[in-house]
C-alpha positions as CSV (number, residue, x, y, z in Angstrom):
1,X,0.0,0.0,0.0
2,X,1.2,3.5,-0.7
3,X,-0.3,7.0,-0.3
4,X,1.3,10.4,0.2
5,X,2.2,9.8,3.9
6,X,2.3,6.0,4.4
7,X,3.5,2.9,2.6
8,X,3.8,-0.8,3.5
9,X,4.0,-4.3,2.2
10,X,0.5,-5.8,1.8
11,X,1.7,-9.3,2.8
12,X,3.3,-7.9,6.0
13,X,0.1,-5.9,6.8
14,X,-2.0,-9.1,6.5
15,X,0.5,-11.0,8.7
16,X,0.4,-8.2,11.3
17,X,-3.4,-8.2,11.3
18,X,-3.5,-12.0,11.9
19,X,-0.8,-11.9,14.6
20,X,-1.8,-8.8,16.5
21,X,-5.3,-7.9,15.4
22,X,-4.1,-4.4,14.4
23,X,-4.3,-3.1,10.9
24,X,-1.6,-0.8,9.5
25,X,-4.4,1.6,8.7
26,X,-5.2,1.7,12.5
27,X,-1.5,2.1,13.2
28,X,-1.5,5.3,11.1
29,X,-4.0,6.8,13.6
30,X,-1.6,6.2,16.5
31,X,1.1,8.1,14.5
32,X,-1.4,11.0,14.3
33,X,-1.9,11.1,18.1
34,X,-0.7,14.5,19.3
35,X,0.1,12.9,22.7
36,X,2.1,10.0,21.3
37,X,5.6,9.2,22.6
38,X,8.4,8.4,20.2
39,X,11.9,6.9,20.8
40,X,14.6,5.5,18.5
41,X,14.6,1.7,18.4
42,X,18.0,0.8,19.8
43,X,17.4,-2.8,20.5
44,X,19.6,-3.9,17.6
45,X,21.9,-2.5,14.9
46,X,19.3,-2.1,12.1
47,X,20.2,-1.1,8.6
48,X,17.9,2.0,9.0
49,X,16.7,4.2,11.7
50,X,13.6,2.7,13.3
51,X,11.2,4.7,15.5
52,X,9.0,3.2,18.3
53,X,5.8,5.1,18.9
54,X,3.2,4.6,21.7
55,X,0.0,6.3,20.9
56,X,-3.8,6.0,20.9
57,X,-5.8,4.7,18.0
58,X,-9.6,4.2,18.2
59,X,-9.6,4.0,22.0
60,X,-6.6,1.5,22.2
61,X,-3.0,2.2,23.2
62,X,-0.8,0.9,20.4
63,X,3.0,0.4,20.1
64,X,4.0,1.0,16.5
65,X,7.5,0.5,15.0
66,X,8.2,2.4,11.7
67,X,10.8,4.1,9.6
68,X,10.6,7.4,7.8
69,X,11.7,7.6,4.1
70,X,11.8,10.2,1.4
71,X,11.3,13.9,1.3
72,X,8.9,14.8,2.7
73,X,9.2,11.7,4.8
74,X,6.8,8.8,4.2
75,X,6.1,6.5,7.1
76,X,7.1,3.0,6.2
77,X,5.9,0.1,8.4
78,X,8.9,-2.1,8.5
79,X,7.8,-4.2,11.4
80,X,4.5,-4.9,13.2
81,X,2.4,-2.4,15.0
82,X,1.1,-4.2,18.1
83,X,-1.1,-3.5,21.1
84,X,0.7,-2.4,24.2
């Protein structure tokens, strides 16, 4: 999937929905939460900068891991968004 602000692999999105019952569309709402908290994902030496975000989406607190790409940056879901 791709739009002006978000892109992701459809197979990964389907896998995430099955595993965590959270769609990537729902995860985009957490990114838009004005009270969300973000931090760099320093758990491993990844090949790109990954951001961990905790934010609200449709009344649920979600943890979302994503990267930013492009100019202006597009959010790319490189790993699962999951419920906190």
